[in-house]
Each structure stands twice: as C-alpha cells, then as structure tokens.
C-alpha positions in Angstrom: -4.8 -35.6 -7.3 -5.1 -32.2 -8.7 -4.9 -33.2 -12.4 -7.8 -35.6 -11.9 -10.1 -33.0 -10.7 -9.5 -30.2 -12.9 -9.5 -30.5 -16.6 -8.8 -27.1 -17.6 -5.3 -25.8 -16.5 -6.5 -22.3 -16.7 -8.6 -22.9 -13.7 -5.8 -22.1 -11.2 -6.3 -18.2 -12.2 -9.9 -18.6 -11.4 -9.3 -20.2 -7.8 -6.6 -17.9 -6.7 -8.6 -14.7 -7.5 -11.6 -16.6 -6.0 -9.6 -17.1 -2.9 -8.4 -13.3 -2.8 -11.7 -12.2 -3.1 -12.8 -14.2 -0.2 -9.9 -13.0 1.9 -11.3 -9.2 1.3 -14.8 -10.3 1.8 -13.7 -12.0 5.2 -11.9 -8.9 6.4 -14.9 -6.7 5.2 -17.0 -8.8 7.7 -14.4 -8.8 10.7 -14.1 -5.1 10.5 -17.5 -4.7 11.3 -16.8 -5.6 14.7 -13.3 -4.7 14.9 -12.9 -1.5 12.3 -9.5 -1.0 13.6 -8.4 -3.7 11.0 -8.7 -1.4 8.4 -6.8 1.5 9.5 -4.2 2.8 7.4 -5.2 0.2 4.7 -5.9 0.6 0.8 -8.9 -0.1 -0.7 -9.6 -3.9 -1.1 -8.0 -4.6 -4.5 -6.1 -7.9 -6.0 -2.9 -7.7 -8.0 -1.5 -10.2 -10.3 2.1 -9.5 -11.1 4.2 -11.3 -13.9 8.0 -11.6 -13.8 9.1 -13.1 -17.2 12.7 -13.7 -16.2 11.9 -15.2 -13.1 9.3 -17.3 -14.4 6.8 -16.3 -11.5 3.4 -15.1 -11.3 2.3 -13.4 -7.8 -1.6 -13.1 -6.9 -1.5 -10.3 -4.0 -4.6 -9.2 -2.0 -4.9 -7.0 1.1 -7.7 -9.1 2.7 -7.7 -10.9 6.1 -4.4 -12.8 5.7 -3.5 -15.9 7.7 -1.8 -16.8 11.0 0.2 -19.9 11.2 -2.3 -22.0 12.4 -4.4 -20.7 9.5 -2.0 -21.9 7.4 -1.7 -25.2 8.6 -5.4 -25.6 8.7 -6.1 -24.3 5.4 -3.3 -25.5 3.2 -2.0 -28.3 5.3 -4.6 -30.5 4.3 -6.3 -31.5 1.1 -9.6 -29.9 0.6 -9.8 -28.6 4.2 -11.2 -25.0 3.3 -10.8 -21.7 5.7 -13.7 -20.5 3.7 -15.8 -23.5 4.6 -15.0 -23.0 8.3 -15.8 -19.4 8.2 -19.2 -20.1 6.5 -20.1 -22.9 9.1 -19.2 -19.8 11.8 -21.4 -17.4 10.1 -24.2 -19.6 9.7 -23.6 -20.7 13.6 -24.3 -16.8 14.3 -27.1 -16.8 11.7 -25.3 -14.5 9.8 -27.0 -12.9 6.7 -26.4 -14.2 3.5 -24.7 -10.9 2.3 -22.2 -11.3 5.1 -21.3 -14.7 3.6 -20.9 -13.9 0.3 -17.9 -16.5 -0.5 -17.1 -18.6 -3.0 -14.1 -20.8 -2.1 -15.8 -23.5 -0.4 -13.5 -26.5 -1.3 -9.9 -26.3 -0.2 -8.7 -28.1 -3.1 -8.9 -25.3 -5.2 -5.7 -23.6 -4.1 -4.0 -26.9 -5.4 -4.7 -26.3 -8.9 -1.8 -24.0 -8.6 0.5 -27.3 -8.8 -1.2 -27.8 -12.5 0.9 -25.0 -13.8 3.8 -24.6 -10.8 6.7 -26.6 -9.3 6.7 -24.5 -6.3 4.2 -22.3 -4.6 5.2 -20.1 -1.8 2.3 -18.1 0.1 3.5 -15.0 2.4 0.7 -13.8 4.3 0.2 -11.3 7.6 -3.1 -11.6 9.3 -4.7 -8.2 9.7 -4.2 -6.7 13.1 -1.1 -9.0 13.5 2.3 -8.2 14.3 3.7 -11.6 12.9 4.1 -12.8 9.0 4.7 -16.0 7.6 6.1 -18.0 4.6 4.5 -21.4 3.4 6.1 -23.3 0.7 5.5 -26.5 -1.0 6.3 -28.4 -4.1 2.9 -30.3 -4.1 3.9 -33.7 -3.3 3.1 -33.9 0.2 5.2 -32.0 2.1 5.2 -28.3 3.1 7.5 -25.8 5.3 6.2 -22.7 7.5 8.4 -20.3 8.6 8.5 -16.8 10.1 8.7 -13.7 7.8 10.3 -10.6 8.4 7.5 -7.8 8.2 9.3 -5.9 5.6 9.0 -8.6 3.2 5.4 -9.3 4.1 2.4 -7.6 2.8 1.2 -5.0 5.1 -2.1 -7.2 5.4 -3.1 -10.2 3.5 -1.4 -12.5 1.2 0.9 -13.0 -1.6 0.9 -16.5 -3.2 3.8 -16.9 -5.6 3.8 -19.7 -8.5 6.8 -20.9 -9.6 5.8 -21.9 -13.1 7.1 -25.4 -14.2 8.5 -25.7 -18.0 5.2 -26.6 -19.7 3.4 -23.2 -18.3 5.6 -20.5 -19.7 2.6 -19.2 -21.8 1.0 -18.0 -18.7 3.6 -15.6 -18.3 2.0 -13.6 -21.7 0.2 -10.7 -20.1 -2.5 -10.6 -22.9 -3.2 -14.5 -22.2 -3.6 -13.7 -18.2 -5.6 -10.8 -18.8 -7.7 -12.8 -21.1 -8.3 -15.5 -18.5 -9.0 -13.0 -15.6 -11.7 -11.4 -17.7 -13.3 -14.7 -18.7 -13.4 -16.3 -15.4 -13.1 -13.6 -12.6 -14.2 -10.2 -14.1 -17.2 -10.0 -12.1 -15.9 -10.9 -8.8 -16.3 -8.0 -6.4 -12.8 -6.9 -5.8 -10.9 -4.9 -8.4 -8.2 -6.7 -10.1 -5.0 -5.3 -11.3 -2.1 -6.8 -13.6 1.4 -5.9 -13.6 3.2 -6.9 -17.1 6.4 -7.1 -15.6 8.8 -6.0 -12.6 8.5 -2.2 -12.7 5.5 -1.7 -14.8 2.4 0.3 -13.4 -0.5 -1.7 -12.6 -3.3 -1.5 -15.2 -7.0 -2.4 -14.1 -8.1 -5.4 -15.8 -11.4 -5.9 -14.0 -13.3 -3.1 -11.8 -15.0 -5.3 -9.4 -18.5 -4.4 -11.0 -21.1 -6.7 -12.3 -23.8 -5.1 -14.2 -26.4 -7.7 -13.1 -25.7 -6.7 -9.5 -26.2 -3.1 -10.2 -30.1 -1.6 -9.2 -31.4 -1.3 -12.7 -32.3 2.3 -12.4 -28.3 3.1 -12.3 -27.8 1.4 -15.7 -28.3 3.3 -19.0 -29.5 1.8 -22.2 -26.3 2.3 -23.5 -24.6 0.0 -21.0 -27.4 -2.7 -21.4 -26.6 -2.9 -25.1 -22.8 -2.8 -24.9 -23.2 -5.8 -22.3 -25.4 -7.7 -24.7 -22.9 -7.0 -27.5 -20.4 -8.6 -25.4 -22.3 -11.6 -24.4 -23.9 -12.2 -27.8 -20.9 -11.5 -30.0 -23.5 -9.7 -32.3 -23.5 -5.8 -33.0 -27.4 -5.1 -33.0 -29.3 -3.9 -30.3 -31.7 -6.2 -28.2 -35.3 -6.6 -29.0 -35.7 -7.2 -25.2 -34.0 -6.8 -22.0 -35.2 -8.5 -18.9 -33.2 -7.8 -15.3 -34.4 -9.1 -12.2 -33.6 -10.3 -8.9 -35.2 -13.7 -7.5 -36.0 -13.3 -3.8 -37.5 -16.2 -1.6 -36.6 -20.0 -1.6 -34.0 -19.5 -4.1 -32.1 -16.3 -4.7 -30.3 -15.2 -7.9 -30.0 -12.2 -10.4 -30.6 -12.7 -14.1 -30.0 -10.7 -17.0 -31.5 -11.9 -20.2 -31.7 -10.9 -23.7 -33.7 -11.5 -26.8 -31.5 -10.5 -29.8 -32.8 -7.8 -32.3 -31.7 -10.1 -35.1 -31.4 -14.0 -35.9 -27.8 -15.1 -35.0 -26.3 -16.8 -38.2 -25.8 -20.0 -36.3 -29.2 -20.5 -34.6 -29.8 -23.8 -36.2 -26.5 -25.2 -35.9 -26.7 -28.4 -34.1 -23.3 -27.7 -32.5 -24.1 -24.6 -31.4 -23.9 -24.1 -27.8 -26.1 -22.1 -25.5 -23.4 -19.5 -24.4 -25.7 -18.8 -21.5 -23.1 -18.2 -18.4 -23.6 -19.1 -15.0 -21.8 -17.6 -12.2 -22.0 -18.5 -8.3 -21.5 -15.4 -6.2 -19.9 -13.7 -9.5 -17.6 -16.2 -10.1 -18.0 -17.9 -13.6 -18.9 -21.5 -13.3 -19.8 -22.1 -17.1 -20.4 -20.6 -20.4 -22.7 -23.1 -21.6 -25.3 -23.5 -19.0 -28.5 -25.4 -19.4 -30.8 -22.7 -18.3 -33.3 -22.5 -20.9 -35.1 -25.3 -23.1 -33.7 -25.6 -26.6 -36.8 -23.7 -28.2 -35.5 -20.7 -26.3 -32.0 -21.3 -27.4 -32.1 -17.8 -29.1 -32.0 -16.0 -25.7 -28.8 -14.6 -24.3 -28.5 -15.2 -20.5 -26.4 -14.5 -17.5 -27.5 -16.0 -14.0 -25.4 -15.2 -10.8 -26.9 -17.7 -7.8 -25.7 -17.8 -4.4 -27.5 -20.7 -3.4 -26.4 -23.5 -6.0 -24.4 -26.2 -4.8 -21.4 -27.2 -6.9 -19.0 -30.1 -7.0 -15.3 -30.1 -5.6 -13.9 -28.6 -8.8 -16.8 -26.5 -9.7 -16.2 -27.0 -13.5 -19.8 -28.8 -13.5 -22.8 -27.7 -11.8 -24.7 -30.7 -9.8 -27.9 -31.2 -11.3 -29.8 -30.1 -8.0 -33.3 -29.5 -7.2 -32.0 -25.6 -6.8 -30.8 -25.6 -10.5 -34.0 -27.2 -11.7 -35.7 -24.6 -9.8 -33.7 -21.5 -10.9 -33.8 -23.3 -14.8 -37.8 -23.0 -14.1 -37.6 -19.5 -12.8 -35.7 -18.1 -15.6 -37.9 -20.1 -18.3 -41.2 -18.3 -16.7 -39.9 -15.0 -16.5 -38.5 -14.9 -19.9 -41.9 -16.3 -21.3 -43.9 -13.8 -19.3 -42.0 -10.9 -20.6 -42.7 -12.1 -24.1 -46.2 -12.3 -23.3 -46.2 -8.7 -22.1 -44.2 -7.8 -25.2 -46.9 -9.0 -27.3 -49.7 -7.4 -25.5 -48.2 -4.0 -25.0 -45.8 -3.7 -27.9 -47.3 -5.6 -30.9 -44.8 -4.1 -33.5 -41.8 -5.2 -31.9 -43.2 -8.7 -30.8 -43.9 -9.3 -34.5 -40.1 -8.8 -35.2 -39.2 -11.2 -32.7 -41.6 -13.9 -34.1 -40.4 -13.2 -37.4 -37.0 -13.8 -36.4 -37.5 -16.7 -33.9 -41.2 -18.0 -33.6 -42.1 -21.3 -35.2 
C-alpha cells in the first residue's frame, strides 16, 4: 500500500520529520496547562543519526512521546493518525489555529518508512510518564509492543529507528540526507541536527526558522536578497520584494520576488514555475501552480494553514481554498506592480523591459 501512495522514496524523511515536529508542538500545547511536563528538558529539537555499519537511521525528538495505548492507536492501524485525533480534540475546545499548528494529519505518513526499511523500531516515553515502550514491525501487517527499560529510552519523546533494506543504502550518505532535509523540511518550526556517524558531533542542518514567518521589521534587505537567490538560482538582486500575511477566511503567508534580470530559460516551454507551496512550514511541492502563466517570472513561496491535502501530500487537491489563495496572490503581485509603476517609474521601466509584452 505504501508504494502505491508514494512515488518518491525521499518522502519518508519529510514524513518522519513532520511527525517529530508535531510531537514537539503537542507537548508545547499540553505544557500550557501542565508546565511540569517540560521540567528538566532540553529545548525542542529533532536529531537524525546515521549508523553506516548497522545500516540504520534514527529520528529522535524530545516532544510529547507516546504511551502504550498511543502506540496501538497511532501505529497499529494504517491511516489512523494521532495528530488527527489531537486536532479533533483542539477543535472541540475551540482552540486557536496557532495551537493546532500540526501537519501530520494522515497516519499513513509514518508507513512511508517501509519504502526504505525492512524493519522499523519506535522507542518512546510519554512526557511525565515513568514507563517507556518499544514498538517494532516489518511492515507486513504485524507488530510487537514491549516494555522498555528507562535507561534505554529517550528522557521524553520518541526515537524511530529504520533498519534500511538492501536497496536503500544511499540514505546512509550524510550529504544526501542533509539535502533532503533542507529541501523538504528546512522550514519546520523545530531545529534539526544531523549526526553523520556514531560518536560524531551533531551539526545543525535546519534552524527552525522560516523567513516568511518572521515579522518584516526583523528581516534585513540582505536576508531577503539571500533568500531570493537561493529560491531563484540567480545572482542578481530582486527588483521587487512583496512579503505579506493574508488573514480572514483563508490564512497564509507569502513572499514574492520579481527578478532584477530576465532568467535565461524564461520562455522555455519545459520550464517549471519553481514556486514553492508549504503547509504549516512543510514543503508540499516546488512547482505549485500559484500564478497565471503570464506571471511566470515571479518567484514565490506560499505557506498555508488551511489547505486540504490528499493522503500522501504529494499533490494538492484543487480545492476552493487553493483557488482563493491563487487569486489572492495574483492580485497582490499585480497591486504591488501597479504601486511600483506609480511611485518608482524608473525601476518599473526596467521590469517592463525584462518581462513586459
């Protein structure tokens, strides 16, 4: 079933990192009412550790962790999601969207692990609990759960250990794993460290910050330019930067750039948009149809909290929400171009020369 849902094996990294970030968000929320759950704990973080000799990759978080019942309910049934149940609980309490900042709404995401592993082990301890548990499965329908000595368990949170199959040794290469993390999960709201081999020092590969989620007055022009260059693959400076947060019926953050020079492949029929769509800071696609073709020169990132997704999250559903976001983004870009024409005719003339009809 997993292979029929996911076409890209790299997705397992995104799914496990998303689950780990969710666990931290859950604990952050629970600790509002029970601050003692965070006592003596390190700041929220995710660690990915490679063991080339054992052929394992371990994803560890210090989030909420799981009880035995949580393991049965969350991992014992395909497509049953603990996060989905948590969101339902928050909705019942009329909690804010900020409190429900969770991405892993489809339990099948965890099972993408079996695309690359012939055995998956989860070692977990729920925050505030004196018990720890080990869940293990080969992905063929059966699983085991056993008590785990506390000295072998995380102080709190979960450790997911993938025993890679013979066809997946490529993921033991640190630079390959780092690239996947940066590409798919570099903006999740929890820092991510990578350990290249046993005994190596952890190194930070994602800092838990997304530039579009920061207030504009905290971002320098140099930071905008650096992000534009990483997004566009160009080395010029943007002619126009538009950064805003839409609120109301549909909420999303957006960061758009109009390049200072014409991309060499602007009129290539095979050229992709390169516009990135995130949902709660997890990358969904790098080629989102967020703008009409005649605005194909714009470089854009959109991060939505409302967008519905299909079970694999590899394709967005063409929903009214997406259509509304697309319309809102298009109107904002056109509005800013109009203001530029009225207030900065010299620079607008350059934009028109590069991209006008």
